C-alpha positions as protocol buffer text, in pm:
chain_id: "A"
residue {
  index: 1
  type: MET
  ca { x: -4676 y: -470 z: 4162 }
}
residue {
  index: 2
  type: ILE
  ca { x: -4495 y: -455 z: 3831 }
}
residue {
  index: 3
  type: ALA
  ca { x: -4452 y: -118 z: 3660 }
}
residue {
  index: 4
  type: MET
  ca { x: -4549 y: -112 z: 3290 }
}
residue {
  index: 5
  type: SER
  ca { x: -4389 y: 112 z: 3025 }
}
residue {
  index: 6
  type: ASP
  ca { x: -4704 y: 324 z: 2991 }
}
residue {
  index: 7
  type: GLY
  ca { x: -4709 y: 407 z: 3361 }
}
residue {
  index: 8
  type: GLU
  ca { x: -4969 y: 150 z: 3464 }
}
residue {
  index: 9
  type: GLU
  ca { x: -4905 y: -107 z: 3728 }
}
residue {
  index: 10
  type: ARG
  ca { x: -5024 y: -465 z: 3727 }
}
residue {
  index: 11
  type: ALA
  ca { x: -5021 y: -735 z: 3991 }
}
residue {
  index: 12
  type: GLU
  ca { x: -4735 y: -985 z: 3993 }
}
residue {
  index: 13
  type: PRO
  ca { x: -4845 y: -1338 z: 3893 }
}
residue {
  index: 14
  type: SER
  ca { x: -4898 y: -1576 z: 4183 }
}
residue {
  index: 15
  type: LEU
  ca { x: -4639 y: -1837 z: 4270 }
}
residue {
  index: 16
  type: TRP
  ca { x: -4872 y: -2111 z: 4146 }
}
residue {
  index: 17
  type: ARG
  ca { x: -4916 y: -1941 z: 3806 }
}
residue {
  index: 18
  type: ARG
  ca { x: -4539 y: -1884 z: 3770 }
}
residue {
  index: 19
  type: TRP
  ca { x: -4465 y: -2246 z: 3861 }
}
residue {
  index: 20
  type: LEU
  ca { x: -4715 y: -2386 z: 3607 }
}
residue {
  index: 21
  type: GLY
  ca { x: -4563 y: -2163 z: 3341 }
}
residue {
  index: 22
  type: SER
  ca { x: -4214 y: -2298 z: 3401 }
}
residue {
  index: 23
  type: PHE
  ca { x: -4063 y: -2589 z: 3208 }
}
residue {
  index: 24
  type: TRP
  ca { x: -4049 y: -2817 z: 3513 }
}
residue {
  index: 25
  type: GLY
  ca { x: -4405 y: -2737 z: 3612 }
}
residue {
  index: 26
  type: GLN
  ca { x: -4532 y: -2826 z: 3265 }
}
residue {
  index: 27
  type: LEU
  ca { x: -4321 y: -3144 z: 3257 }
}
residue {
  index: 28
  type: ILE
  ca { x: -4455 y: -3264 z: 3593 }
}
residue {
  index: 29
  type: LEU
  ca { x: -4812 y: -3179 z: 3490 }
}
residue {
  index: 30
  type: ALA
  ca { x: -4769 y: -3376 z: 3165 }
}
residue {
  index: 31
  type: VAL
  ca { x: -4637 y: -3682 z: 3352 }
}
residue {
  index: 32
  type: VAL
  ca { x: -4931 y: -3670 z: 3596 }
}
residue {
  index: 33
  type: VAL
  ca { x: -5186 y: -3638 z: 3313 }
}
residue {
  index: 34
  type: ILE
  ca { x: -5028 y: -3927 z: 3117 }
}
residue {
  index: 35
  type: GLY
  ca { x: -5024 y: -4141 z: 3432 }
}
residue {
  index: 36
  type: LEU
  ca { x: -5394 y: -4076 z: 3492 }
}
residue {
  index: 37
  type: ILE
  ca { x: -5482 y: -4155 z: 3131 }
}
residue {
  index: 38
  type: LEU
  ca { x: -5287 y: -4484 z: 3135 }
}
residue {
  index: 39
  type: THR
  ca { x: -5439 y: -4584 z: 3468 }
}
residue {
  index: 40
  type: PHE
  ca { x: -5805 y: -4500 z: 3409 }
}
residue {
  index: 41
  type: ILE
  ca { x: -5881 y: -4433 z: 3040 }
}
residue {
  index: 42
  type: ALA
  ca { x: -5657 y: -4613 z: 2788 }
}
residue {
  index: 43
  type: LYS
  ca { x: -5342 y: -4824 z: 2783 }
}
residue {
  index: 44
  type: PRO
  ca { x: -5123 y: -4948 z: 2494 }
}
residue {
  index: 45
  type: TYR
  ca { x: -5039 y: -5318 z: 2456 }
}
residue {
  index: 46
  type: ALA
  ca { x: -4825 y: -5512 z: 2208 }
}
residue {
  index: 47
  type: VAL
  ca { x: -4942 y: -5839 z: 2051 }
}
residue {
  index: 48
  type: PRO
  ca { x: -4675 y: -6094 z: 2150 }
}
residue {
  index: 49
  type: SER
  ca { x: -4775 y: -6403 z: 1949 }
}
residue {
  index: 50
  type: ALA
  ca { x: -4957 y: -6525 z: 1641 }
}
residue {
  index: 51
  type: SER
  ca { x: -5258 y: -6663 z: 1829 }
}
residue {
  index: 52
  type: MET
  ca { x: -5483 y: -6397 z: 1674 }
}
residue {
  index: 53
  type: GLU
  ca { x: -5316 y: -6395 z: 1334 }
}
residue {
  index: 54
  type: GLU
  ca { x: -5631 y: -6333 z: 1130 }
}
residue {
  index: 55
  type: THR
  ca { x: -5713 y: -6022 z: 1333 }
}
residue {
  index: 56
  type: LEU
  ca { x: -5383 y: -5899 z: 1476 }
}
residue {
  index: 57
  type: GLN
  ca { x: -5026 y: -5972 z: 1369 }
}
residue {
  index: 58
  type: PRO
  ca { x: -4737 y: -6033 z: 1612 }
}
residue {
  index: 59
  type: GLY
  ca { x: -4583 y: -5699 z: 1704 }
}
residue {
  index: 60
  type: ASP
  ca { x: -4901 y: -5500 z: 1636 }
}
residue {
  index: 61
  type: ARG
  ca { x: -4986 y: -5244 z: 1900 }
}
residue {
  index: 62
  type: VAL
  ca { x: -5336 y: -5189 z: 2031 }
}
residue {
  index: 63
  type: LEU
  ca { x: -5474 y: -4908 z: 2244 }
}
residue {
  index: 64
  type: VAL
  ca { x: -5719 y: -5051 z: 2497 }
}
residue {
  index: 65
  type: ASN
  ca { x: -6018 y: -4849 z: 2616 }
}
residue {
  index: 66
  type: ARG
  ca { x: -6038 y: -4915 z: 2990 }
}
residue {
  index: 67
  type: LEU
  ca { x: -6385 y: -4760 z: 3025 }
}
residue {
  index: 68
  type: ALA
  ca { x: -6570 y: -4955 z: 2753 }
}
residue {
  index: 69
  type: TYR
  ca { x: -6701 y: -5242 z: 2963 }
}
residue {
  index: 70
  type: ARG
  ca { x: -6794 y: -5034 z: 3263 }
}
residue {
  index: 71
  type: PHE
  ca { x: -7096 y: -4912 z: 3065 }
}
residue {
  index: 72
  type: SER
  ca { x: -7171 y: -5205 z: 2831 }
}
residue {
  index: 73
  type: GLN
  ca { x: -7112 y: -5577 z: 2786 }
}
residue {
  index: 74
  type: PRO
  ca { x: -6862 y: -5727 z: 2539 }
}
residue {
  index: 75
  type: ARG
  ca { x: -7003 y: -5836 z: 2203 }
}
residue {
  index: 76
  type: ASP
  ca { x: -6892 y: -6093 z: 1949 }
}
residue {
  index: 77
  type: GLY
  ca { x: -6591 y: -5970 z: 1756 }
}
residue {
  index: 78
  type: ASP
  ca { x: -6460 y: -5738 z: 2029 }
}
residue {
  index: 79
  type: VAL
  ca { x: -6092 y: -5770 z: 2111 }
}
residue {
  index: 80
  type: VAL
  ca { x: -6032 y: -5774 z: 2486 }
}
residue {
  index: 81
  type: VAL
  ca { x: -5727 y: -5770 z: 2712 }
}
residue {
  index: 82
  type: PHE
  ca { x: -5737 y: -5934 z: 3053 }
}
residue {
  index: 83
  type: ASP
  ca { x: -5505 y: -6034 z: 3333 }
}
residue {
  index: 84
  type: ALA
  ca { x: -5358 y: -6379 z: 3261 }
}
residue {
  index: 85
  type: GLY
  ca { x: -5317 y: -6476 z: 3625 }
}
residue {
  index: 86
  type: GLN
  ca { x: -5686 y: -6439 z: 3704 }
}
residue {
  index: 87
  type: ALA
  ca { x: -5818 y: -6531 z: 3362 }
}
residue {
  index: 88
  type: TRP
  ca { x: -5976 y: -6864 z: 3449 }
}
residue {
  index: 89
  type: ASP
  ca { x: -5994 y: -6941 z: 3815 }
}
residue {
  index: 90
  type: GLY
  ca { x: -5827 y: -6649 z: 3988 }
}
residue {
  index: 91
  type: SER
  ca { x: -5608 y: -6872 z: 4203 }
}
residue {
  index: 92
  type: VAL
  ca { x: -5270 y: -6758 z: 4321 }
}
residue {
  index: 93
  type: ALA
  ca { x: -5109 y: -7079 z: 4189 }
}
residue {
  index: 94
  type: ALA
  ca { x: -5229 y: -7010 z: 3835 }
}
residue {
  index: 95
  type: GLN
  ca { x: -5094 y: -6657 z: 3857 }
}
residue {
  index: 96
  type: GLN
  ca { x: -4752 y: -6774 z: 3979 }
}
residue {
  index: 97
  type: GLN
  ca { x: -4720 y: -7036 z: 3705 }
}
residue {
  index: 98
  type: ARG
  ca { x: -4761 y: -6787 z: 3424 }
}
residue {
  index: 99
  type: SER
  ca { x: -4500 y: -6535 z: 3327 }
}
residue {
  index: 100
  type: ILE
  ca { x: -4744 y: -6367 z: 3087 }
}
residue {
  index: 101
  type: LYS
  ca { x: -4913 y: -6068 z: 3247 }
}
residue {
  index: 102
  type: SER
  ca { x: -5185 y: -5987 z: 2992 }
}
residue {
  index: 103
  type: VAL
  ca { x: -5375 y: -6188 z: 2732 }
}
residue {
  index: 104
  type: ILE
  ca { x: -5529 y: -6040 z: 2414 }
}
residue {
  index: 105
  type: LYS
  ca { x: -5822 y: -6237 z: 2272 }
}
residue {
  index: 106
  type: GLU
  ca { x: -6128 y: -6195 z: 2052 }
}
residue {
  index: 107
  type: VAL
  ca { x: -6475 y: -6244 z: 2202 }
}
residue {
  index: 108
  type: TRP
  ca { x: -6695 y: -6501 z: 2027 }
}
residue {
  index: 109
  type: GLY
  ca { x: -7001 y: -6712 z: 2097 }
}
residue {
  index: 110
  type: LEU
  ca { x: -7156 y: -6495 z: 2367 }
}
residue {
  index: 111
  type: ASP
  ca { x: -7516 y: -6550 z: 2255 }
}
residue {
  index: 112
  type: ARG
  ca { x: -7486 y: -6899 z: 2107 }
}
residue {
  index: 113
  type: VAL
  ca { x: -7241 y: -7102 z: 2313 }
}
residue {
  index: 114
  type: ARG
  ca { x: -7172 y: -7129 z: 2682 }
}
residue {
  index: 115
  type: ALA
  ca { x: -6815 y: -7253 z: 2720 }
}
residue {
  index: 116
  type: HIS
  ca { x: -6664 y: -7384 z: 3039 }
}
residue {
  index: 117
  type: TRP
  ca { x: -6290 y: -7417 z: 3074 }
}
residue {
  index: 118
  type: ALA
  ca { x: -6143 y: -7690 z: 3290 }
}
residue {
  index: 119
  type: PRO
  ca { x: -5773 y: -7778 z: 3313 }
}
residue {
  index: 120
  type: THR
  ca { x: -5684 y: -8118 z: 3175 }
}
residue {
  index: 121
  type: LEU
  ca { x: -5376 y: -8331 z: 3225 }
}
residue {
  index: 122
  type: TRP
  ca { x: -5223 y: -8475 z: 2909 }
}
C-alpha cells in the first residue's frame, strides 16, 4: 500500500503494470508490434529498376498490403509483389540462380488473355 497525502491509501501497481510503463517495456512492446505488422499486415518495398517506369519510378517506395489477396483476387491495374525464386515454376534451381528476392509488377490481362511463360534459350 502507498500512503497518499490526504491520508488515503492505494494499492501499489503490479509488476506487469510498472514494467509496461517503463522505457524498456514500451520499447520492447513497440518492436514486437512493428514486427507483427511487417510480418502479417503490411511491408515496405523499394522499386529497384525502371521496368515499371510509367507507374513507378526507380527508388520509389511502396507499402504492400499483405492481407489484400487473402479476401479477393487481383484485378487489372493492381501492383503486386511476389517472391522471385518461386515466381514461375517454384523450382529450387530457379531460386538459386536469382539474387533478386522480390519482384514488383503490374497485373494485366486477367480477363482477356491467358499467358503461359516458358523459358527459352537464345
